[in-house]
C-alpha positions as CSV (number, residue, x, y, z in Angstrom):
1,M,103.1,96.5,104.7
2,D,103.0,95.6,101.0
3,Y,100.8,92.8,99.9
4,R,100.6,91.5,96.4
5,S,97.5,89.3,96.0
6,E,94.9,88.9,93.3
7,R,91.6,90.5,94.4
8,Q,88.2,90.5,92.8
9,S,85.3,92.9,93.0
10,T,81.6,92.2,92.7
11,T,79.5,94.3,90.3
12,S,75.9,94.0,89.4
13,F,77.0,91.9,86.4
14,G,78.9,89.4,88.4
15,I,82.6,88.9,89.4
16,V,85.2,91.0,87.7
17,P,88.8,90.1,88.2
18,R,91.0,92.9,89.3
19,M,94.7,93.4,88.8
20,S,97.2,93.0,91.6
21,D,97.8,96.0,93.8
22,A,101.4,95.7,92.6
23,V,100.2,96.9,89.2
24,A,98.7,100.3,88.8
25,T,95.3,100.3,87.2
26,T,93.5,103.3,85.6
27,D,90.0,103.0,87.0
28,L,90.1,106.5,88.6
29,T,90.6,108.3,85.3
30,Q,87.4,110.3,85.8
31,E,88.3,111.4,89.3
32,A,89.6,114.9,90.2
33,V,90.7,114.7,93.9
34,L,91.6,117.5,96.3
35,I,93.9,116.4,99.1
36,T,94.6,118.8,101.9
37,G,98.1,118.7,103.5
38,A,99.3,116.6,100.5
39,A,102.9,117.8,100.2
40,K,104.3,115.4,102.7
41,R,103.8,112.3,104.8
42,L,100.4,110.6,104.5
43,G,99.0,113.1,102.1
44,A,101.8,112.7,99.7
45,A,101.6,108.9,99.8
46,T,97.8,109.1,99.2
47,A,98.4,111.5,96.2
48,R,100.9,109.1,94.6
49,L,98.7,106.0,95.0
50,L,95.5,107.7,93.7
51,H,97.5,109.2,90.8
52,A,98.9,105.8,90.0
53,H,95.3,104.6,89.6
54,G,94.5,107.3,87.2
55,A,93.2,110.2,89.3
56,R,94.1,113.8,88.8
57,I,95.3,115.4,92.0
58,A,95.1,118.9,93.5
59,V,97.9,119.0,96.1
60,H,97.0,121.5,98.8
61,Y,99.7,122.9,101.0
62,H,100.1,125.7,103.5
63,R,103.8,126.4,104.0
64,S,105.4,123.4,102.3
65,H,105.8,125.1,98.9
66,T,109.0,123.3,97.8
67,A,107.7,119.8,98.7
68,A,104.3,120.5,97.0
69,Q,105.9,121.7,93.8
70,A,108.3,118.8,93.7
71,L,105.4,116.3,94.1
72,V,103.3,118.0,91.4
73,A,106.4,117.9,89.1
74,E,106.8,114.2,89.8
75,L,103.2,113.4,89.1
76,N,103.1,115.6,85.9
77,A,106.2,113.9,84.6
78,I,104.3,110.6,84.8
79,R,101.2,112.0,83.2
80,P,101.1,115.6,82.0
81,A,98.6,118.1,83.4
82,S,97.4,115.5,86.0
83,A,98.4,117.5,89.1
84,V,98.3,121.0,90.4
85,A,99.5,122.7,93.6
86,L,97.1,124.9,95.6
87,Q,98.1,127.1,98.6
88,A,95.9,128.1,101.4
89,D,95.8,128.5,105.2
90,L,93.0,126.2,106.3
91,L,92.4,128.4,109.3
92,D,91.2,131.1,106.9
93,I,87.7,129.9,106.2
94,A,87.3,132.5,103.4
95,A,90.1,130.8,101.5
96,L,88.5,127.4,101.4
97,P,86.2,127.9,98.4
98,G,89.2,128.9,96.4
99,L,90.6,125.4,96.8
100,V,87.5,124.0,95.2
101,A,87.6,126.6,92.5
102,G,91.2,126.0,91.8
103,T,90.6,122.2,91.4
104,V,87.7,122.9,89.0
105,R,89.8,125.3,87.0
106,A,92.6,122.8,86.6
107,F,90.5,119.7,85.9
108,G,87.0,120.8,85.1
109,R,85.5,119.1,88.1
110,L,86.0,118.0,91.7
111,T,84.8,114.5,92.5
112,A,86.6,113.6,95.8
113,L,87.8,115.5,98.8
114,I,90.4,114.0,101.2
115,N,90.6,116.0,104.4
116,N,94.1,115.0,105.5
117,A,95.8,118.1,106.9
118,S,96.1,118.2,110.7
119,S,97.9,120.0,113.5
120,F,99.2,117.7,116.3
121,Y,101.0,118.6,119.5
122,P,100.5,118.1,123.3
123,T,98.3,120.4,125.3
124,P,98.7,119.3,128.9
125,V,95.9,120.6,131.2
126,G,97.0,123.8,132.9
127,S,99.0,125.0,129.9
128,I,96.3,125.1,127.2
129,T,96.0,128.4,125.4
130,A,93.2,129.8,123.3
131,A,95.6,129.9,120.3
132,Q,96.3,126.2,120.6
133,F,92.6,125.4,120.9
134,D,91.8,127.5,117.8
135,D,94.6,125.9,115.8
136,L,93.8,122.3,116.7
137,I,90.1,122.6,116.4
138,G,90.5,124.8,113.3
139,T,92.7,122.4,111.3
140,N,91.2,119.1,112.5
141,L,87.5,120.0,112.6
142,R,86.5,123.4,111.4
143,A,88.4,123.4,108.1
144,P,87.0,120.0,107.1
145,L,83.5,121.1,107.8
146,F,83.7,124.3,105.8
147,L,85.7,122.7,103.0
148,I,83.0,119.9,102.7
149,Q,80.4,122.7,102.6
150,A,82.3,124.6,99.9
151,A,82.7,121.4,97.8
152,T,79.1,120.1,98.2
153,D,77.8,121.4,94.8
154,Q,80.6,119.9,92.8
155,L,80.5,116.6,94.7
156,R,76.7,116.3,94.4
157,E,76.9,117.1,90.7
158,H,79.4,114.3,90.1
159,G,78.2,111.8,92.7
160,G,81.4,112.3,94.6
161,Q,82.7,111.5,98.0
162,V,84.7,112.7,101.0
163,V,87.3,110.8,103.0
164,N,88.3,112.3,106.3
165,I,91.6,111.2,108.0
166,V,90.5,110.8,111.6
167,D,92.5,109.1,114.3
168,I,92.1,106.1,116.6
169,H,92.4,108.7,119.4
170,A,89.1,110.1,118.4
171,Q,87.6,107.4,120.5
172,R,90.4,106.6,122.9
173,P,92.0,109.8,124.1
174,L,95.7,110.3,123.9
175,K,97.3,111.4,127.2
176,Q,98.4,115.1,127.3
177,H,96.5,115.7,124.0
178,P,92.9,116.6,125.2
179,V,92.3,119.3,122.6
180,Y,93.7,117.2,119.7
181,S,91.7,114.1,120.8
182,A,88.5,116.2,121.1
183,A,89.1,117.7,117.7
184,K,89.4,114.3,116.1
185,A,86.4,113.1,118.0
186,G,84.5,115.9,116.4
187,L,85.8,114.9,113.0
188,H,84.6,111.4,113.6
189,M,81.1,112.6,114.3
190,L,81.2,115.1,111.5
191,T,82.0,112.2,109.1
192,Q,78.9,110.3,110.2
193,S,76.7,113.4,110.3
194,M,77.7,114.5,106.8
195,A,77.1,111.0,105.5
196,R,73.4,111.5,106.5
197,E,73.2,115.1,105.5
198,L,74.7,114.6,102.0
199,A,73.2,111.2,101.0
200,P,72.3,109.9,98.6
201,R,74.5,111.7,96.1
202,I,77.6,112.1,98.2
203,R,79.3,109.4,100.3
204,V,81.4,110.4,103.4
205,N,83.8,108.0,105.2
206,G,86.8,108.2,107.3
207,V,90.2,106.5,107.9
208,A,91.6,106.3,111.4
209,P,95.3,105.7,111.4
210,G,97.2,104.1,114.3
211,P,101.0,104.0,114.7
212,I,102.0,104.8,111.1
213,L,104.4,107.8,111.1
214,W,105.8,108.8,114.5
215,P,105.0,112.4,115.3
216,E,107.6,114.9,116.3
217,T,107.4,117.2,119.3
218,H,109.2,120.6,118.9
219,G,111.3,119.0,116.1
220,A,112.4,116.0,118.2
221,P,111.2,112.5,117.4
222,L,108.9,110.7,119.7
223,D,110.7,109.0,122.6
224,P,111.9,105.5,121.4
225,A,110.8,104.0,124.7
226,L,107.3,105.3,124.2
227,Q,107.3,104.0,120.6
228,A,108.3,100.6,121.9
229,R,105.4,100.6,124.5
230,I,102.9,101.6,121.8
231,L,104.0,98.8,119.5
232,E,103.9,96.3,122.3
233,R,100.2,97.2,122.8
234,T,99.5,96.8,119.1
235,A,98.3,93.4,118.0
236,L,100.6,93.1,115.0
237,K,103.6,94.4,117.1
238,R,104.8,96.7,114.4
239,S,104.1,100.1,112.9
240,G,102.3,100.5,109.6
241,S,103.3,102.6,106.5
242,P,101.8,105.6,104.8
243,T,100.8,103.3,102.0
244,D,98.5,101.4,104.4
245,I,96.5,104.6,104.8
246,A,96.6,105.4,101.1
247,K,95.2,102.0,100.3
248,A,92.4,102.5,102.7
249,V,91.5,105.8,101.0
250,L,91.8,104.1,97.6
251,F,89.3,101.4,98.9
252,F,86.7,104.0,99.6
253,L,87.2,105.8,96.3
254,K,87.4,102.7,94.1
255,D,85.8,99.6,95.8
256,A,83.1,100.8,98.3
257,P,80.1,102.2,96.4
258,Y,77.7,101.0,99.0
259,V,79.6,102.3,102.0
260,T,79.0,105.6,103.7
261,G,79.3,106.9,107.3
262,Q,82.0,104.5,108.2
263,I,85.4,105.0,110.0
264,L,88.0,102.4,109.0
265,S,90.7,101.9,111.6
266,V,94.1,101.1,110.1
267,D,96.1,100.6,113.2
268,G,97.6,97.1,113.3
269,G,95.1,96.1,116.0
270,R,96.1,99.0,118.3
271,T,92.5,99.5,119.3
272,V,92.2,95.9,120.4
273,G,95.7,95.5,121.8
274,G,95.1,97.4,125.0
275,Y,96.1,100.9,126.1
């Protein structure tokens, strides 16, 4: 979805006209944003949009070295020294403070953390392994918790914020994905808990995507028949785009100074369309 409409924002001084979304503004020029899993898919789309609005971007990656370096080169070609790539395995808790330190070394500060990285695959009951549990809980819940903790001092100093990429299945479980659903449910509650714990200096919110990018299972795309059934149960009868998620993150960073502890579903009405 790509809308191009004039919008306005309300400030304490009245109504200030805002440029169309089709035109990049530079009102995030003081922001230094760390995005986990930013080399591809939703993370890359979010990095590009926030960068277009003036933010400096730390692109975290685990194994996607080539994609991360290409994205950083693309962003730095637009605005020199505005992006950096940082590698870490998010399951290694000891490595997480290094992501914060790397962002601060590059930009002098960290003002926003986007917990986007996620593992996703089915775990049917009867076949669940401890390794699968550790991986899914680790990437979707444990890593965001410890990364927020590592970033707290920087975020508090700069009046920063956290946006967690949750999932609509945090509240409505996805069949054959009990561990993933439980992990995202934990992230949903972590978002709300951290909003209370870190207020008033740090805001914490979440975005819950619906059918945006179809997942792959063992390298194969999701069954087209299942895709069709999902869209039929979605109020808008179509899938969204990564830009829809990126715009929701942008909203929290740019236009929602009095919002914290909220989870915004960006799902085309999937959660009201029936399961």
